[in-house]
C-alpha positions in Angstrom: 11.6 -53.3 -37.3 11.1 -50.1 -39.3 13.3 -47.2 -38.6 12.0 -44.0 -37.1 9.6 -45.8 -34.7 9.8 -46.6 -31.1 10.2 -50.3 -30.4 10.1 -50.9 -26.8 8.6 -54.3 -27.7 5.1 -53.7 -26.5 4.4 -53.6 -30.2 0.7 -53.0 -29.7 -1.5 -53.2 -26.6 -5.0 -54.1 -27.5 -7.7 -56.8 -27.3 -7.4 -58.3 -30.7 -9.3 -61.5 -31.4 -7.7 -64.9 -31.0 -7.4 -67.6 -33.6 -10.6 -68.4 -35.4 -10.7 -71.9 -34.0 -10.9 -70.5 -30.4 -14.6 -70.0 -29.5 -13.9 -67.6 -26.5 -10.7 -65.5 -26.6 -9.1 -65.7 -23.2 -7.4 -62.3 -23.7 -10.8 -60.6 -23.8 -11.5 -61.9 -20.2 -8.2 -61.1 -18.5 -8.1 -58.9 -15.4 -5.1 -57.2 -17.1 -6.4 -56.0 -20.4 -3.6 -53.4 -20.8 -1.1 -56.3 -20.7 -2.3 -57.8 -24.0 0.8 -57.4 -26.3 0.5 -58.1 -30.1 3.3 -58.5 -32.6 1.5 -57.9 -35.9 4.6 -58.5 -37.9 5.8 -62.0 -36.8 5.1 -65.1 -38.8 6.0 -67.3 -35.9 3.6 -69.1 -33.5 3.8 -66.5 -30.7 2.1 -63.3 -31.8 0.3 -62.3 -28.6 1.0 -62.6 -24.9 -0.8 -61.3 -21.8 -1.1 -61.7 -18.0 -4.0 -63.2 -16.1 -5.1 -64.5 -12.7 -4.5 -61.9 -9.9 -3.1 -63.1 -6.6 -2.3 -61.2 -3.4 0.6 -63.2 -2.1 3.2 -60.5 -3.0 2.3 -57.3 -1.3 4.6 -54.8 -2.9 2.1 -52.6 -4.7 4.8 -50.8 -6.7 2.5 -50.5 -9.7 -0.4 -49.1 -7.7 -2.5 -52.3 -7.5 -3.2 -54.7 -4.7 -2.5 -57.8 -6.7 -0.2 -59.2 -9.3 -0.7 -61.8 -12.0 0.4 -65.4 -11.6 -0.3 -66.5 -15.2 1.4 -65.7 -18.5 -0.5 -66.6 -21.7 0.6 -66.9 -25.3 -1.6 -67.5 -28.3 0.3 -70.5 -29.6 -1.9 -73.7 -29.4 -1.0 -75.5 -26.2 -2.5 -76.6 -22.9 -5.6 -74.6 -23.6 -6.1 -76.0 -27.1 -6.5 -73.5 -29.9 -7.1 -70.7 -27.4 -3.4 -70.7 -26.4 -1.0 -71.8 -23.7 -1.0 -70.6 -20.1 1.9 -70.8 -17.7 1.1 -70.3 -14.0 3.7 -69.6 -11.5 3.8 -71.4 -8.2 4.3 -69.4 -5.0 6.5 -67.6 -4.1 6.7 -66.1 -7.6 4.5 -63.6 -9.4 4.7 -61.6 -12.5 5.3 -58.0 -11.4 5.1 -56.2 -14.6 2.8 -54.0 -16.8 2.9 -56.3 -19.9 5.0 -59.1 -21.5 7.3 -58.0 -24.3 7.8 -60.0 -27.5 11.1 -60.3 -29.3 12.9 -62.9 -31.3 16.1 -62.9 -29.2 17.8 -65.9 -30.7 16.9 -65.4 -34.4 15.0 -68.6 -34.9 11.8 -66.9 -36.1 9.8 -67.4 -32.9 9.3 -64.6 -30.4 10.6 -65.0 -26.9 8.5 -63.5 -24.0 10.3 -61.1 -21.7 8.8 -60.3 -18.3 9.7 -59.1 -14.8 9.2 -61.9 -12.3 9.4 -61.4 -8.6 10.1 -63.8 -5.7 8.7 -63.2 -2.2 12.2 -63.2 -0.6 14.5 -62.4 -3.4 12.8 -59.6 -5.3 12.6 -59.1 -9.1 14.5 -60.4 -12.1 14.2 -60.4 -15.8 12.8 -63.7 -17.1 12.8 -64.9 -20.7 10.4 -67.6 -21.8 10.9 -69.5 -25.0 8.2 -71.4 -26.9 9.3 -75.1 -27.2 6.6 -76.2 -29.6 4.6 -77.6 -26.7 4.8 -75.0 -24.0 6.7 -72.1 -22.5 10.1 -72.9 -21.0 12.3 -70.6 -18.9 15.2 -69.8 -21.2 17.2 -67.3 -19.2 17.1 -64.9 -16.3 19.0 -62.2 -14.7 20.0 -62.8 -11.1 17.2 -61.7 -8.6 17.9 -58.4 -6.9 18.3 -60.3 -3.7 15.7 -58.7 -1.3 11.9 -58.7 -1.1 10.1 -55.7 -2.5 12.9 -54.7 -4.8 11.9 -54.3 -8.4 13.2 -53.6 -11.9 11.4 -51.9 -14.8 12.0 -53.4 -18.2 12.5 -50.9 -21.1 12.7 -53.1 -24.1 14.9 -55.2 -26.4 16.9 -54.5 -29.5 20.3 -55.0 -31.1 21.6 -51.9 -29.4 25.1 -51.9 -30.8 24.6 -53.4 -34.3 26.5 -56.6 -33.7 23.7 -58.9 -34.6 22.9 -60.0 -31.0 19.9 -58.8 -29.0 20.1 -56.9 -25.8 17.5 -56.2 -23.1 17.6 -52.9 -21.3 16.0 -52.3 -17.9 16.3 -50.0 -14.9 17.4 -51.8 -11.7 15.5 -50.4 -8.7 14.1 -47.3 -10.4 13.3 -45.7 -7.1 16.5 -46.6 -5.3 19.6 -47.6 -7.3 18.4 -46.0 -10.5 20.7 -48.0 -12.6 20.4 -48.8 -16.3 21.5 -52.3 -17.1 22.0 -53.9 -20.5 22.0 -57.7 -20.8 22.8 -59.6 -24.0 20.7 -62.7 -24.7 21.4 -65.2 -27.5 21.4 -68.9 -28.1 24.6 -69.3 -26.0 23.1 -67.8 -22.9 23.0 -64.3 -21.3 25.4 -61.8 -19.7 25.4 -58.3 -18.5 27.4 -56.0 -21.0 27.0 -52.6 -19.5 25.5 -50.5 -16.7 25.1 -46.8 -15.9 23.8 -45.0 -12.8 21.6 -41.9 -12.5 18.7 -43.0 -14.7 15.1 -44.0 -14.0 11.8 -44.8 -15.7 9.2 -45.3 -12.9 7.6 -43.6 -9.9 6.2 -45.6 -7.1 2.5 -46.3 -7.6 2.3 -45.5 -11.3 0.8 -48.1 -13.6 3.1 -47.4 -16.5 6.8 -47.4 -17.3 8.1 -44.2 -18.8 10.9 -45.2 -21.2 11.5 -46.9 -24.5 13.9 -47.7 -27.3 13.8 -45.5 -30.3 15.7 -45.3 -33.6 15.6 -42.2 -35.6 17.8 -43.5 -38.4 21.0 -43.2 -36.5 20.8 -46.4 -34.5 18.8 -47.4 -31.4 18.8 -45.2 -28.3 17.5 -46.0 -24.8 15.2 -43.2 -23.6 14.7 -42.6 -19.9 14.5 -39.8 -17.3 17.5 -38.8 -15.2 17.5 -39.7 -11.6 15.4 -36.7 -10.4 13.0 -36.5 -13.3 14.3 -33.2 -14.7 16.0 -34.2 -17.9 15.2 -36.6 -20.8 18.2 -38.7 -21.6 19.1 -40.8 -24.6 21.7 -43.6 -24.0 23.6 -45.6 -26.6 25.6 -48.8 -26.3 28.9 -48.1 -27.9 32.0 -50.4 -27.7 30.6 -52.1 -24.6 29.9 -48.8 -22.8 26.8 -46.7 -22.2 27.1 -43.2 -23.6 24.4 -40.7 -22.7 23.2 -37.4 -24.2 20.8 -34.8 -22.8 17.6 -34.2 -24.9 16.2 -31.4 -22.8 13.7 -31.0 -20.0 11.8 -34.2 -19.0 8.1 -34.5 -19.9 5.9 -37.3 -21.0 5.2 -35.5 -24.2 8.9 -35.1 -24.8 9.5 -38.8 -24.4 6.7 -39.6 -26.8 8.1 -37.1 -29.3 11.6 -38.6 -29.0 10.3 -42.1 -29.6 8.3 -41.0 -32.6 11.2 -39.0 -34.1 
């Protein structure tokens, strides 16, 4: 990805048209239009992903809505023909997230799909889905938080320490624990590599996640608020530890400026 740009992996959110062979783009009919995520740079089969099919079986409402999607779509030809492939979760799971994120975590040229998935009794976890050539398979997860109505807010994915492996960053319980966690995902599996408390990226009821991963030519940094939303904080992964620096007073505009360099 180019330097000097934010890359929180929602590479673009729009309603772009599907493959020419699909007569009716399902992404244009989703109840979650802001979830349509496009990777315009990939040459692999998964260039778009989005959520669909609202259900009310998980009544947490942390994102300010009275429903959550149960279906994850990608644009690779699959069980919906040339219109794409749809994976629908059975109860008690839902997707409790603002949008899927696309990133090639294992370096095989095909994007994985990164989402927050919640269980009615066990709460949220990061889930990574991989395109198998015929469908979406669950490739890896973090452990669920362990209690209903406990959530995590994904920040994004990048090679945060320059070692060639991709990491996923998220805030564990942004309203309670306020803990930044970094997990490494590769072909051999997944593992947590670092954590730091006192950081957040979401307020209860807000529809968006206020964070990102930026690179202003000096390496990637995780950008969040501090625990009480007064300071903008940039955090690096260095030698297996998270090292934070203060960027000034928190504001949405300040976050946008920091991500844009």
